N, C-alpha and C positions, 0 to 999 in steps of 0.2 A: 512571507518569508514563512517557510512551510512548516515552522512549529515554533512556539512560544521561545522567544532569546532572554538568555539569563544574565541581567544588568546589571553592576555593583555600583549604588548611589553613596557618593564619599563626600561629606561636609559637616562640617561642625555645629550648623545650625539645625535644630528641629524642623523647624516651619521649613525651610528648604527641602531638607529632606522627605518631607510631604509631599511637602508640592511634588517635586520631581519623582516620589513614588505612583500619587495618583496620572501624571502625565504617562510615564511609561506602562504600570499596569492599563490606561486607556487605551493605548496601541497593541494592548494584545500579549505584553512580556511580564516576565517573572522578575523582580527587584529584591535586592538583597540590600541593606543599609549600612554606614559606617560610620561614627564618628568623628574618628582623625585617624590621623595616617598609620600608627602600628594597627591598629583593628582591622586598615581596609586590609595591609599589608598580610594578617594573620589569615584574612578572611578570606583568600586570592586563592588558598587549596579548593575551598567550594566548588570552584569553573566557573568561569564566565563569561559571556560571547560580547561584552562592551562593559568600559568604566566611564563614569561621568565624575570628574574630579573636579571637588571645588580649590580653588589655588591660596585662598587666603586663611589659612589652619593654625591655630596655635601649636607651639614647639615642631611640630613637621610641616611644613608649607606641601602645595602642591604639587610645586617642582623636585621637590626631592623624594615623596613619595613616587613620583611620575616613574623618576628616576631606578627608584628601587624594584620597583616592578619591571623595570626594563634590563636589569641586572642577571633576571632567571631566565637563561633563554629558552623558557618554557613560554615565556609570555611574550616574546619577542615580538608577537604582532598578532597580539591582541589590542583591539581599537579603542585609543583613549581619547577624550572629550572634555577639554577643559571647560569652566564654567566659572566667571568671575565676572566682579564690577571692574575690572581693571580692563582699559580699553587701550591703551598703548601700542604700539609698534614694536617695542624692546619688547613689553609684556608676552608680546603674542610668538615673539622670537624666542624669546625665555621656553616657553610654553615647547615648542617646535624643536628645538635644542635638548629639552627634558626630556623628549619620548613620546609627546601627544600628536595624537594623528590630525585634531582639529580644535577649533575655539568656536564659544559661545558666550553670549558677555547676557549681564544680570542685568535687570530681571528676565528670565529664559521663556522666548516664545514659544507655545508647546509648535506651532505646524514647524518652524525651523529646528525645534528639535526631531521632528518626526522625519524630517526631509536628511539631517545629519545622520541620523544614527539608522537610516533606509540604508543610505549610501554605503555607509561604514559595515551596516552588521551583509550586505550582500558582498560585500569584499571578503569580509569573514567567512565565511560560511562559502567561497568561491575554493577561499584558501585551503580552508579545512577540508573540502572534497579534494581538491590535489593531495595533501598529505595523506587523505585516505586514501586516494587511487596510488600514492606512491608507498604506502606499506604498505598493499594487497599484492602491487605489482613485487617489490621488495620481497616478502614472504612467497611469492609464486616462486620466484628467482629462485630464492632459496633454497626451497622445494626441490625445483628444476635440477640443482646442483646437487645438490643429496644426490638425486636417483641417475644424474648424471655419473656423479662419482661412485656411486654403487656398481653404474652398469659398467664404468672405465675396469673399477678395479678386478669386476668378471672378467671384463677383455682382455686384462692383462695376464690373471692367471690362466686364464685358457691359453693364451698364447704362450705362457711359461710349459702350460703343460704338452703343448704342441710340438713346441722347442723340443722339452725336454724327450718327449715319443721320440720326433725326429734322430735327436743324436744316438738312443737307444738302439733304433734301427739300425743305424749305421754301424754302430759298435758289433751289433748283431753280425749283420752283412761281414763286418771285417774280421770279426773270430770263424765263421763259418769258412772264410777264404783263407785264413792264415794255416798253421803247422797243427791244428787241430789239436793242442795237447793242451796239457793244464797248464803251460808256461805263457799260453796266448795272450789271455787277458794283460798279464805285466808287460809283456812285449808291445803293445799298444800301447798302454800307457807309461812306459820311458820315454821311448819312441816320440812318442807326441806335445812330452814335457822337454823334452831335449828342442825340440821345432820351438816349441813355445818359447824357450832361454833365448834361443837363437833373432828370433823372430823381433823380440824384444830388445835384444842388444841394438839390431838395428835402426830404434827408435822410431818403426813401426807404427801405422795409427792401432788405438786397442781393438778396433771391429779388426782391422788385418792380423792382428796377434792371436786373436780367438776363431778366426779362420784357419789359421795355418794348425793350429792347436787342435780343431773341431776333424781338418778336412785330412791332416798326414796320414790317420790310422789306415785310410785307404788305399796308400800306395801300393799295397799289394791284392788289390781284391781279385785283381785278374787272374791270381791263382787259382780259383776256382776253375778254371778250363786247363791248368796243369794235372797231364796224367798223374795219380796217386807214385805208381812206380818210379815214376822219374823227381816226384816232390820230395820224397820221402828217400830217397835214394842213398843210403851211406855211401857210399865211395864215390869219387869223382864222375863229372857226368862225360860219356864220350861227345864229340863234337853233332853229332846228331841230335842227343841227347839237351846238351847244352842249348841248340837252338830253339828248340820244343819250351825250353825252360825260360829264354829268352821274352819268349813271347805271351808271358803274361802282360807286361808293362802294356801290350797292346789292347789285350783283351779286357785288361782293366779299363782304360781308355772310355769301349766300347759299351762294358755295362755302365758305363757313368754319362755315358752321350746323350744330350738333347734333352738335360732337365733344366728346369727354369729357376730351383734352388741353386744361389750362389756358396753354399755349401759342397754341393754336390758336381758344382762346376770347377772349384775349387778340387776337388777330388779328382776328379778326371786331368786335369793340368798336372796334377801332383803323380797321379800312377802314369802317364803317358813318359814323364820328364826325372823322375828320382833316380834311373839307371844310366843318366846321360853323365858324363864326363868333363872336366872344363877343358881338356884339351881333345875333344870329340872324340872318344874310343869307347864311348858308352854306346848303349842301344836304349831305342829300338830306331832313334833316325840320326845319332853320327851327331847330334849337334854339338857347339862348343861355346865356350865363352858366359859371356852375358844373353846371345841367345836362346839358353838353357832358361822357362822359367823360376824367376828369384824363388817361388814356394819350392819347384823341384829339387835347386840346389840347397834351399834348407833341408828339407829332406834326406836328402841324401848324408848329408853331415852324421844327422840324429841318426837313422837307419842303419848306417855303416856301422858305427861307434857300439850298437846297441847287440848286431848283430855278430862283428869280432868279441865281444865281452858276453855271447849266451851262445849256451851248449844249442847247437843241430844235428840233425841227423849225420852230417856227414862230418864233424870235428865236433871236439871239445871247446868249452869258455874260455878265449886267453885274458891273461889276466889284463888290467886297466894299463899297466906301463905297457906290455907290449904292444895293446890295441893301438894307444897313442902311437907308437911309433912308427907302426904301418899305416896310420893315416899322416903323419906328419910328413912319410915318405912319398905320401900322396898329392901333398901339395902341392896345387898349381897344374897336378894332373889330373887326378881325381876328382879334389876339391877346388873350388875356387877360393882363393889365399885368404883372402881378409874375413869367408864365415868360418874357416877350420882354424886362424888367429882369435877369433871372438869366442868360440867352442872353448878353447885352450884357456881362454881368459877366463871364463864360466866354470871352471870345472869344479868348483867346491858347491856350486847349485847340482850339478850335474852329478856328483857322487852323493847326494844328499836325496834326488830322486833315483836313485840309483838303489841305493839303500831301502827308501821307502816301497819299493815296489820288489822289491828281490823277489826272484822265482823258488820254488820253495824247494 
């Protein structure tokens, strides 16, 4: 043994206790005694490596004391050796059923006691080593989990900051590309929220709804390449000027082309397709129907409503009633019927956004 073990000796006869104390201490261990079951149970809190338990005791016999000890999970693996004058098979079975690990007949032979104690103490030592290892392992795992959680939280916060910066960069890019006046930011907010309403009404996944919400403001980023004299012309464009004006959709696609970011990829699709019309009369490619990407079809409805209800260099803002009438006339021509119908079904939410982000 690596060090002396603590042995509890339970016996109602003093002579037996003294004999066992002498045996135990001659084997190099420490001993503690109890004269009955109540004292034995009370002393368990002192901590022992093995118990020598007499069976024939008044009031509470060794079987019952053993059962009481085993009820406490803390002592479920504590070695208990029964010492008794009873030698029948039934007595041994009762001892095992009560929770004893081994059985020694009285009078106790020192050599037999040594062999049985040594075996059980080695087993107890091994079990304690395993428990200690498990406790240390659990402690290390807990510490590592705390460290991992802290690192994960930092990573999550970092990702949030990156996403926030990414979105803000896009927002500033869009502001620079729009009409460059004090109403630009609200226009972006309104039409992106309108796009979100439509995407949600189609029961698209939350991730796709968010992409459309964040990417739709990039629809006119190509206006960076449009000359100011044409972009801000107060009157009607000449055919030549209109052809130049229409090029902003292609410019937008070029600006956003080649990115590995899903948001910018979505922005490229929207920039190239939001001026296409359901009947094929739009630009830049003149595609029609479901050949037009869904994101472009959604943005078209949102953008046109906001354009109609907003002041522009070439026009005053139309009322909601007039704007909606114009859009209804474009059902199946400019707009996909299903999307326009969904937009009309959600006008309460649309008007709330309109009020919340009203131009100065």
